[in-house]
N, C-alpha and C positions, 0 to 999 in steps of 0.2 A: 567496543562494538555496540551497534545499535540496530534496531529494526528500521529498514528503509521505508519511506513513504513512496508515492508513485513518482517522485522526482528522479532525475537522471543526471549523468555526468559525462564530461568530454575530455579526451586525452590527445596529446600530440607528441610525436616522437621523431628523433633524427633518423637519418638513413644509415648511419654506422654506429654501432655500440662499442664503446671503448671498454677494455677489460677492467671495469670498476669494482668487480665483485670477486672475492677470493673463494666463495663457496657457491655451489649451485643452488639457485632458487627455483621455485615453481614458475615464477614470472619475473622478468626483468625487462627494462626498457628505458627509453628516453622520451620526454615530452617536450616538444618545441612549440611554444606559443607565447604570446605576450603575457598572459596571466590566466589563472583559473581560480575559481572560488572553492571548488570541492572536487575531490577525487576519491573514489571508493572502489573496492572489489567486493562483489556479492557472490556468495557461494552457499550451497546447501551441503552440510556434512554427510547427509544420508540420501540425497536426491529428492527429498520431499520439499516442494516449492514453498510449503507453509513454514519451513524451518530455515528460510534464507537468512544468512547472517551478512552483515555489512561491516567492512573494516576500512577505516579512513587511511588514505595513503598520502603522505607528504613528500613530493619530489624534492630532491636536493637542489641546490642553487643552479647546477648545470642541467637540471631537468631529468636527471636519472632517478629511477625508482625501482624497487624490487618488493616482492611479496613471497612469503613462504608460509606453509601450513602443513601440519601432519595429517594428511588425508586418511580418513577411515577406509576409503576405497582407493584402489590403485589409480583410478582416473576420475576426473571430475570436469564438468563444464562450468565455467565461471562467467560472470558479467563484470565488465570494467566500465565504470561510469565517471564522466567528468562533466560537470555542469549539466548541460541538457542533451548530451549524447551518450549512447550506449554501444558498447562493443562486446563481443563474446570471444572466448578462447578455450582451448582444451588444455588441461594441465594433467601431468602424470608424475607420480611420485618418483623421485630420482632423476627427473629430466627437467629441462628448462625451455620455456617458450619465450621468445624475445618479441616484444611488442613495440613497434616503431609507429609513433603517431605524430603527424605533422599538420599544422594549421594550413588549410587551403584558403588563402586570403580572398580568392575570387568567389568561392562558394560560402565562405564564412563558417565552414565546418571542418572536421578533422578527416584526414586520410590515414588509413591504417595499413601497415605492412607487417607480416609475421615472418620471423626467421627462427632457426633452431628446431628443436624437437616438436613434432606434431603441428608443423606450420600448415599442412594441407587441411587437417581436421579443424584447426583454429580458423582458417579461412572460411570453411563451411559453417562452423558454429557462429562465427561473426555475422555471416549473411543471414543465418537463421534468426539470430537475436534481433537484427535490424528489421527483418521481414515481419516478425511478430511483436515488435515493439508496441506496447499498449497505446502509446501516444499517437500512433497512426490511426487508431480506431475510436478515439474519443478525444474531446477537448475539454480541459477544465473550465474554459470560458465558453458559455453557451452561445455567445454571439459568433464564435468561430467554428462551431460544430458543423459537420457535414450531415447530409441525409443518410439514412440507413442504407439506401441503394448505393450511395457513393462509397460508404465504408465497405460494403460487400464487394464492390468492384475492385477496390484497393486490395482486399484480402485475396480475391481470386487471382489477380495479377501477381501479387507477391508470392503466392503459393506456386503458381505456374513457373515463375522465374526461378524460384528456389529449387524446385524439382529438377530443373535443367542442370543444376550445379552438383547434384548427387553423384553422377558418374565420375567426378574428380576423386572420389573416395575409392581406392582400389582394394583395400582390405575388406573381405566379404562380411566379416563379423561387424566391423565398424559401419559398413554400408547399411546393413540390416538395422543396426541400432539407430542411426540417424534418419533412416527412412521412416521407421516407426515413430521416432520423436517428432519428425516433421508432420506426419499425418495426424498425430495426436494433437499437436499445437494448432494445426489448421482447424481441427474439429472443435477444440476449446474456444478458439477465437470466434468461430462462427456462432457457437452457443452464447458467448459473451455479447456479441452484437445482437443476437435475438433477445437477450435479456433487456438490452437498452430499447429495442423495438417494442417489447411488451410494455415496458414502463411508459414509453412515449404514447402508446396507443391505449393505455389503460386496460390491457387485456391480461389474461392468465397465460403464462408461458406454455402451459400444456394445451392451450387452444391452437398452437402452431404445430401442425403435423411434422414439420421438419425438425423441430426441437425434440419431440417425442421419439422420432426415429433415431436421431443422433444419440440421445441419452440411453436409449434401450440397446444401442450397439456397443456400449462401454462394458468392458469386463472389469467388475469392481475388485476382483482378486488378483489383478495384474499390477504388481508394484510399479512397473514402468509408467503407469498412468498417473502416478504421483508427480512425475516430472513435468506433466503438462496440465495439472489441475483437473484432469478428467474424473478422478475419483470423487472430488468434491461436487462436480457437476452431476455425477451419477446420483450421489446422495440426495441432492435437492430434487432430482427427478422422481425419486421414490416416495417423497413425502405426500401424504394425503391431507395433513393439517395445513391450512393456509397460514402463511406467516404474516402476522399483523406487525409490520415494522414499527408502528407507532403505539402499539398496545402490548398486552400481555403475550409473551412468546414462550411461556413455560411449556405448553403442550407440544409446540413445534420442536423444541430441543429435546424433550423427553422422547418424542417419536424418533428423532435422529439416533438417539442411543439405542432404542429398540431395533431399528433397522440394521445398525452396525453389528449388534450382537447376534442377530439372527442370520444375516446374509454374508458376513465377511469371515472367511476361513483363513485367509493369509494373515499371519501375525504381524507382518511388516505394515500392511495396509490398516489393520485394526489399530495398531499403535498410533499411526498417523491420524486416523479419524478421532481417536481419543483426544489428541492434541487439538485438532481442528474444531471439534464440537465445543470444547472448553473455551478456545480462543474466540470463536464467533459469538458464543453466548455472552461472555463477559465483555466483549468489545461492543456488541450491538444489541443484544437482547435482554440484558439484565436489569436495566434501569426501571422498567415497568413490569417486570416479571416477578414470580415468586422465587426469589433467590434461594431461600432455605429449602424449598422443595426440590429445586433443580440440584442444589449442592449435595443434598443427601443421596440422591440417585447417582449423581456424577462420581461421588467418592467411591461408590460400589463399582461403577463402570471402569474407573481408572485406578483401582486399588493397587495394581502392579506398577504404577508410575508415581512413587512418592514425591519425586522432585516436581513433577507437574502439579500435583495436589498442593504442595507447599507454595508454589507460585500463585495458584488461584486462591489459596486461603488468604493471601494478602489482598487480593481483589475483593473477596467477600468482606473483609474487614473495612476496606475503603467504602464499599457500597453501604454498609450498615452505619457508617459514620457520616453519610451525606444525605440522610433522610430529611423530610420536610420538618422545619423547625430547628434543625441543628445549626451550630455555628459553622462558619466556613472553615474547612480543615486545613487550609494553607493560604497564606497571605503573600502572593508572589509580587516581585518587582516587575512592573510593566514599563516597557520602553516605547517612547513615541518615535515618529519618523525623524524628528529633529535631533534625536539622541538623548533628550531629557527623559526623566523617569519618575515614577510615583509608585506607591503601593496600591494594591486593589482596595484596601480599606480607606484610602483617601477619597474614593468615589462614593462611599456610603452617604446616605442622606436622602437619596431618591431610590425608587425601585430600580434595580439594575436588571436589564435583559442582556445577557452575555452570549456572544457568538464566538465559539471556539472553532477555528477554521485554518485552512492553508491554501495557498494559491494552486497547489498541485491537486487538490481535492475537488473533483468534478461536482459531487453532490453539494459541497460547500458553496461553490461558485453559482450553482443553480438557484440557491436560496438568496443570493445577493439582490436580485431585482425585487423579490418579495420583501426583503428587509428594507430596501429603499422606500417602498410604498408605506411600510409601517412607520418609518421615521418621519415621513412627510405627514402621515395622519396625526401623529402626536407632536408635531412641531410646535414649539412654544409652551409645551406643558412640562414644567420643571419637576413634576412629580415622578417622571419616568426618564431613565437615562439608558441609551443604547450604546453598547460597547462591543467592539470586535477585538478578539485577542488571537493573533496569529501564532501558530506553532511552526512556521517556516524556519528552516535552518539556512535557507538562501535568502539573506536579507534584501539583496538587490531585486530578486524576483518579487518580493513583497512590495518594495518601494515602487517598482514599475507598475504593479497592479493598482496601487493607490493612485499613482499619477494618471493612469488611464481612466479609472472609474471615478475619481474625485468624490469619494464618499463624504456625506455631510454629517457623519456621526464619528464618535471617538474611535481611533485605531491605535492598537498597541501590538507589540511583538514580545515574545519571551526569549530570553537567552537559552542556550542549549541546556544549561544546568537547571534553570527555572522551569523550562518545559518538562524536563524529566520529573521534577518534584511535583509540579502542578498536576500532570497527568496521573501520577501515581496516587497522590492524596485523594484526588477526585474519582479514581478508578476508571479513568477514561481510556478505552482501548481503541476507539474509532471516532472519527469526526465525519460530519459536523456534529457538534454537541452544543446545545443551548441550555443555559443555566439562568434561573431567575432568583434574585435575592430581594428581600424586602428592604425598606429604608434603613433598618438597623443592621443590615448585613447578614441576616439569618437566611437560611435556605428556604425558598418557597418550593422550588422543584429543581432537582439536580439534573434532570433530563427533560427540560421544558419542551412544549410543542415548537415545531419549526415555524418560521415566518409564513410559510405557505399553508400552514394548518389553520383552518377557520376558527378552531377553538382557542387560539392564542389571544385574540383580542378580548375575549370574555375573561380569560385568566388575568390579563394585564389590568383590565378595568376593575376586577375584584380586589386588586391590591392598591389601587389609587385612592 
């Protein structure tokens, strides 16, 4: 199992399911298509979207597939991903949902049909999953992005159309659940778009009255809000410390802990926030922060979750091993677009500015035009070398991006196993990440300024 990036998957299935299974599974089906690169099922064991797990699925030669899991809850909503498409389904312990997916050659996408147990609920959750598919509301490629007004219009239409489908659910309890889920995800998506608007306009989120109104309407002790990310939106809305994404974030995350301890009374929500605060700090805030100070406070905060602390103890060790002047903690094998490979150490001899990225990562792609200008500025200077290392697991998506952009600096990709080792040793939990090494291969900065940061040129020049 692995944690999924923003990438997605697509499935195709036949119209009739042969009796290929001797036992009941939560999910079974047949996928009918020429070929697929990846297929996964995403699920949250406890309903917390921060705890999504992803399990690879390999269909048989005839396209049949199945999946089973010992659910901690009687029912669960899952995502089914194949390549670039997402589907949703309702699963229930002791029952089987049959998923038929067929390639629509005219549209170039998959058609889905549900049979068996919970087909009606699966139809609705599938529509829900597609309505709130994050890829509808942002593009990893800035050149293909829509305006904020266009994204808002898409959201309003999807929400209106989805609400019209709710009456298909006849069970009152299920209807109430999916109505609440739908309204919550609509609110979260609106907040998510407002976040992009604030970034684009260079404003504080709290300067938008609509954002303040939406955040203040969230009940932080309602565990159902974990299913739609609203708890995490609420936490951000309570913060008074401004988060400096490129600087020291220690105070911001310490304040997060204080807010959670003072205002959260629901133990389920509190446990989720303990995980969330640790995850976000070590993924995005730790590189330029006081790790020792945060870690001391966090160990007190999450003392009742020893497994969580053990996991982040590894992160702390990685961070302390990648300080300025240290040797590179891991020497990965890098693969070029033509399939040839080299070691990272083979590139030593010049100052290395390394871009760790992926095609599905919007912030990564937003930095590409800035990196292009940087490469042009130092063109012909053999004292500096620019290197992009992709952590894409979809190699074809990476190759297509390279074909489209035609970058003039070195491009490499990591294998699945190399990516796991590389990210672990460097303590990287989120991308983009930029690393600078000196000509001897020692670390100058493990979380270097982005290409869009004016301070980067000064840092580069200091090493030449």
